[in-house]
C-alpha positions as CSV (number, residue, x, y, z in Angstrom):
1,M,0.0,0.0,0.0
2,K,2.8,2.4,0.9
3,S,4.6,1.8,-2.4
4,C,1.3,2.5,-4.3
5,K,1.0,5.9,-2.5
6,I,4.5,6.8,-3.4
7,L,3.9,5.9,-7.1
8,A,0.7,8.0,-7.1
9,F,2.5,10.9,-5.6
10,L,5.3,10.7,-8.2
11,L,2.7,10.5,-11.0
12,L,1.0,13.7,-9.8
13,V,4.4,15.5,-9.7
14,S,5.3,14.4,-13.2
15,L,1.9,15.5,-14.5
16,F,2.4,18.9,-13.0
17,F,5.7,19.4,-14.8
18,I,4.5,18.2,-18.2
19,G,4.9,21.2,-20.6
20,H,7.1,23.1,-18.2
21,V,10.8,23.8,-18.5
22,Q,12.3,25.0,-15.2
23,A,14.9,27.6,-16.2
24,Y,15.6,28.8,-12.7
25,D,13.7,28.4,-9.5
26,S,14.6,31.3,-7.2
27,T,12.9,34.7,-6.8
28,G,14.0,37.4,-9.2
29,V,15.0,35.1,-12.0
30,L,13.3,33.4,-14.9
31,S,11.2,30.3,-14.0
32,D,8.3,28.1,-15.1
33,V,8.9,28.4,-18.8
34,E,5.8,26.6,-20.3
35,H,5.2,25.7,-23.9
36,V,1.5,26.7,-24.3
37,K,0.9,25.8,-28.0
38,D,2.6,26.0,-31.4
39,N,5.3,28.7,-30.9
40,R,3.6,30.4,-27.9
41,F,5.2,30.2,-24.5
42,S,4.8,31.7,-21.0
43,C,7.2,32.2,-18.1
44,R,7.5,33.9,-14.8
45,F,10.0,36.4,-13.5
46,D,9.9,37.6,-9.9
47,G,6.4,36.1,-9.7
48,I,5.1,38.0,-12.7
49,K,3.8,36.1,-15.7
50,H,4.9,37.0,-19.2
51,N,4.1,35.6,-22.6
52,F,6.4,35.3,-25.6
53,I,6.3,34.0,-29.2
54,L,9.2,32.3,-30.8
55,D,9.8,32.3,-34.6
56,F,12.8,30.3,-35.8
57,P,14.7,30.2,-39.1
58,E,15.2,26.8,-40.9
59,N,18.6,26.5,-39.2
60,I,18.4,27.3,-35.5
61,D,21.9,26.4,-34.3
62,G,24.0,29.5,-33.8
63,A,21.3,31.8,-35.2
64,P,21.3,35.5,-34.1
65,L,18.3,36.4,-31.9
66,V,16.1,39.5,-32.1
67,F,13.9,40.6,-29.2
68,M,10.7,42.6,-30.2
69,L,9.3,44.9,-27.5
70,H,5.7,46.2,-28.1
71,G,4.3,49.6,-27.3
72,Y,2.3,50.6,-24.2
73,G,-1.0,48.7,-23.8
74,N,-0.1,46.1,-26.5
75,S,1.3,42.6,-26.4
76,A,3.6,40.2,-28.1
77,E,0.7,38.9,-30.2
78,S,-0.6,42.3,-31.4
79,F,3.0,43.6,-32.2
80,R,3.7,40.5,-34.2
81,N,0.4,40.8,-36.1
82,T,1.2,44.5,-36.9
83,V,4.8,44.3,-38.1
84,H,5.5,40.7,-38.9
85,F,9.3,41.3,-38.5
86,E,9.8,37.5,-38.3
87,R,8.9,36.9,-42.0
88,E,12.0,38.7,-43.4
89,A,14.1,37.9,-40.4
90,N,13.6,34.1,-40.5
91,E,14.3,34.1,-44.2
92,L,17.7,35.6,-43.5
93,G,18.5,33.2,-40.6
94,Y,17.4,35.3,-37.6
95,A,15.4,33.9,-34.7
96,V,12.8,36.3,-33.4
97,V,11.1,36.5,-30.0
98,Y,8.1,38.8,-29.3
99,V,7.8,39.4,-25.6
100,T,4.8,40.8,-23.6
101,G,5.6,43.2,-20.7
102,A,3.5,43.6,-17.5
103,R,1.6,46.2,-15.5
104,N,3.4,48.4,-13.0
105,P,2.7,46.8,-9.6
106,N,2.7,50.2,-8.0
107,D,0.0,51.6,-10.3
108,P,-3.3,49.7,-10.3
109,L,-4.5,51.8,-13.3
110,S,-1.5,51.0,-15.5
111,S,-1.6,49.0,-18.6
112,V,0.8,46.4,-19.9
113,G,4.2,47.9,-20.8
114,W,7.9,48.2,-20.0
115,N,9.7,49.9,-17.1
116,S,11.8,52.2,-19.3
117,G,12.8,54.5,-16.4
118,I,10.0,57.0,-16.8
119,A,7.8,55.9,-13.9
120,A,9.1,55.6,-10.3
121,G,9.7,52.0,-9.3
122,G,8.1,49.3,-11.3
123,N,9.2,45.9,-12.6
124,D,12.8,44.9,-13.1
125,D,12.4,44.5,-16.8
126,V,16.1,44.8,-17.6
127,A,16.8,41.8,-15.4
128,F,13.8,39.9,-16.9
129,L,14.9,40.5,-20.5
130,V,18.5,39.6,-19.7
131,S,17.4,36.4,-18.0
132,L,15.1,35.5,-20.9
133,A,17.9,36.1,-23.4
134,E,20.3,33.9,-21.5
135,Y,17.7,31.2,-21.3
136,L,16.9,31.3,-25.0
137,Q,20.6,31.4,-26.0
138,R,21.3,28.3,-23.9
139,E,18.1,26.3,-24.6
140,Y,18.3,26.8,-28.4
141,S,22.1,27.2,-28.9
142,L,21.6,30.8,-30.3
143,D,24.4,33.3,-30.9
144,R,25.4,35.1,-27.7
145,K,27.3,37.7,-29.6
146,R,24.4,38.6,-31.9
147,T,21.5,39.1,-29.6
148,F,19.5,42.3,-30.5
149,A,16.6,44.4,-29.2
150,V,14.0,46.2,-31.3
151,G,11.2,48.3,-29.7
152,F,8.3,50.5,-30.7
153,S,7.1,53.5,-28.6
154,N,7.3,52.4,-24.9
155,G,9.2,49.3,-26.1
156,A,11.6,51.7,-27.8
157,F,12.0,53.7,-24.6
158,M,13.0,50.4,-23.0
159,V,15.5,49.8,-25.8
160,H,17.4,52.9,-24.8
161,R,17.5,51.7,-21.3
162,L,18.7,48.2,-22.3
163,A,21.4,49.8,-24.4
164,M,22.7,51.7,-21.4
165,E,22.3,48.9,-18.8
166,A,22.5,45.5,-20.6
167,A,25.2,45.8,-23.2
168,D,26.8,42.6,-22.0
169,T,23.8,40.7,-23.3
170,F,22.6,42.8,-26.2
171,S,25.0,44.1,-28.9
172,A,22.7,46.2,-31.1
173,F,19.5,48.1,-30.6
174,V,16.7,49.6,-32.7
175,S,14.3,52.3,-31.3
176,V,11.3,53.0,-33.5
177,A,9.5,56.2,-32.3
178,G,11.3,56.0,-29.0
179,L,12.9,58.6,-26.6
180,M,15.5,58.2,-23.9
181,P,13.9,58.9,-20.5
182,V,15.7,61.7,-18.6
183,K,16.4,59.3,-15.7
184,I,18.5,57.1,-18.1
185,W,20.0,60.2,-19.7
186,D,21.2,61.6,-16.4
187,A,22.9,58.3,-15.5
188,R,24.5,57.8,-19.0
189,K,28.0,56.3,-19.3
190,E,30.9,58.1,-20.9
191,V,31.9,55.1,-23.0
192,N,29.8,52.5,-24.8
193,D,30.4,49.5,-26.9
194,I,27.2,49.0,-28.8
195,S,25.4,49.8,-32.1
196,F,22.2,51.8,-32.1
197,F,19.6,52.7,-34.8
198,Q,16.9,55.3,-34.1
199,I,13.9,55.8,-36.4
200,S,12.2,59.1,-35.7
201,G,9.1,60.6,-37.3
202,E,9.5,64.2,-38.5
203,K,6.1,65.0,-37.0
204,D,6.2,62.6,-34.0
205,D,4.7,64.6,-31.1
206,V,6.0,62.1,-28.4
207,V,9.7,62.2,-29.1
208,P,11.4,65.6,-28.3
209,K,13.3,67.1,-31.2
210,N,15.5,70.1,-31.7
211,S,14.4,70.3,-35.3
212,D,10.8,71.3,-34.4
213,G,11.5,73.0,-31.1
214,S,9.6,70.4,-29.1
215,A,12.7,69.6,-27.0
216,A,12.7,73.1,-25.5
217,H,9.6,72.3,-23.5
218,A,10.4,68.6,-22.7
219,K,12.0,67.1,-19.7
220,D,13.5,64.3,-21.7
221,P,16.5,65.1,-24.0
222,A,16.2,65.9,-27.7
223,I,16.6,62.8,-29.8
224,E,19.3,64.6,-31.8
225,D,21.4,65.0,-28.6
226,V,20.7,61.4,-27.7
227,M,22.0,60.2,-31.1
228,S,25.1,62.4,-30.9
229,Y,25.7,60.8,-27.5
230,W,25.4,57.3,-28.8
231,A,27.9,58.1,-31.7
232,D,30.4,60.0,-29.5
233,S,30.4,57.5,-26.6
234,N,31.2,54.7,-29.2
235,S,34.0,56.8,-30.8
236,L,32.2,57.1,-34.1
237,D,33.3,60.3,-35.8
238,H,32.6,59.7,-39.5
239,C,28.9,60.5,-40.4
240,V,27.3,60.6,-43.8
241,S,23.6,61.2,-44.8
242,E,21.5,59.9,-47.7
243,E,18.0,60.3,-48.8
244,I,15.8,57.2,-48.8
245,G,12.1,56.5,-49.3
246,S,9.9,59.5,-50.0
247,G,12.3,62.2,-48.9
248,S,13.4,60.7,-45.5
249,V,17.0,61.2,-44.4
250,L,19.2,58.4,-43.1
251,S,22.4,59.4,-41.2
252,K,25.1,56.8,-40.6
253,C,28.0,57.1,-38.2
254,S,31.1,54.9,-38.1
255,G,34.7,55.1,-36.8
256,E,38.1,53.7,-37.6
257,Q,38.6,52.5,-34.1
258,S,35.3,50.8,-33.6
259,P,33.2,48.2,-35.5
260,N,30.0,49.7,-34.1
261,R,27.4,51.7,-36.1
262,V,25.0,54.5,-35.1
263,W,22.2,55.3,-37.6
264,H,19.4,57.8,-37.3
265,L,16.5,57.9,-39.8
266,L,14.3,61.0,-39.8
267,V,11.1,59.9,-41.6
268,K,9.6,62.6,-43.8
269,D,6.1,63.6,-42.5
270,G,6.4,60.6,-40.2
271,R,4.4,60.5,-37.0
272,H,4.4,58.2,-33.9
273,S,4.2,55.0,-35.9
274,W,6.1,52.2,-37.5
275,P,7.1,53.5,-41.0
276,D,5.2,51.9,-43.8
277,Q,6.3,51.0,-47.4
278,K,3.2,52.5,-49.0
279,L,3.1,55.7,-46.9
280,N,6.8,56.4,-46.4
281,G,8.5,54.4,-49.1
282,I,10.5,52.6,-46.4
283,D,10.7,48.9,-45.8
284,T,11.4,49.2,-42.1
285,N,11.9,45.5,-41.4
286,R,14.5,45.1,-44.2
287,L,16.2,48.3,-43.1
288,I,16.6,47.1,-39.6
289,L,18.0,43.8,-40.8
290,A,20.5,45.6,-43.0
291,F,21.6,47.6,-40.0
292,F,22.1,44.4,-38.0
293,D,24.2,42.9,-40.8
294,E,26.4,46.0,-41.0
295,A,26.6,46.6,-37.2
296,V,27.4,43.1,-36.1
297,P,28.5,41.1,-39.2
């Protein structure tokens, strides 16, 4: 009878863990990674549940990995359905993970988003994204030297923070319609070793700019000053500009002493949105992938 009870207990334990991958098991680190269905997964970090979607190329081993961070109030699913970055990326051998953020535990009225440094307190999203990157790199044998972060709006604010605080994990970053929160700006480092691409709408009323005078009344720094900082702190002193799309201007900075790249695209008549081929003449997904190929060959 005793042996039967032991067998029953072991069966219950095994059933509980079916579909789960225990990445870590202590507070403040990734745990309970569960394969929900198809390429959908869930996990927990510091007790907070997150969802993510994985899209793999034909050859996974050693593939570069791109994190996709959604805007405020959205999700991994909605961001994927909007931009479908994985289509072009998978064709070129990149693995892509869309990740859902969480609500600010200190603000019951908040929506799902990322703790970019704008609000006081909040979730430790830098540690979460670093832990998830390390888990995916290890679990699927992905390239640790070519792990990138792309964000839109609030997700792009988060990308600026990641670039400042998680350069040991991510090597190149893309901010679409993003600003650098003043809290991150005030704590900026003198020297960086990363590549950064900023896509700014000419008429974006969220991102402060010197070009339209909006930075004069903003607490966050002008995006032109931020991009000069990224170039200077990476010792990139050779900058050229070219016109692309329907009158947009792409500036590219490089340097003799560094393999890194800093790009800034100012989208003609662009607003707070992901540039579109039909409206702006720009294939944003392809341009981001071209940046990755040049920044981290």
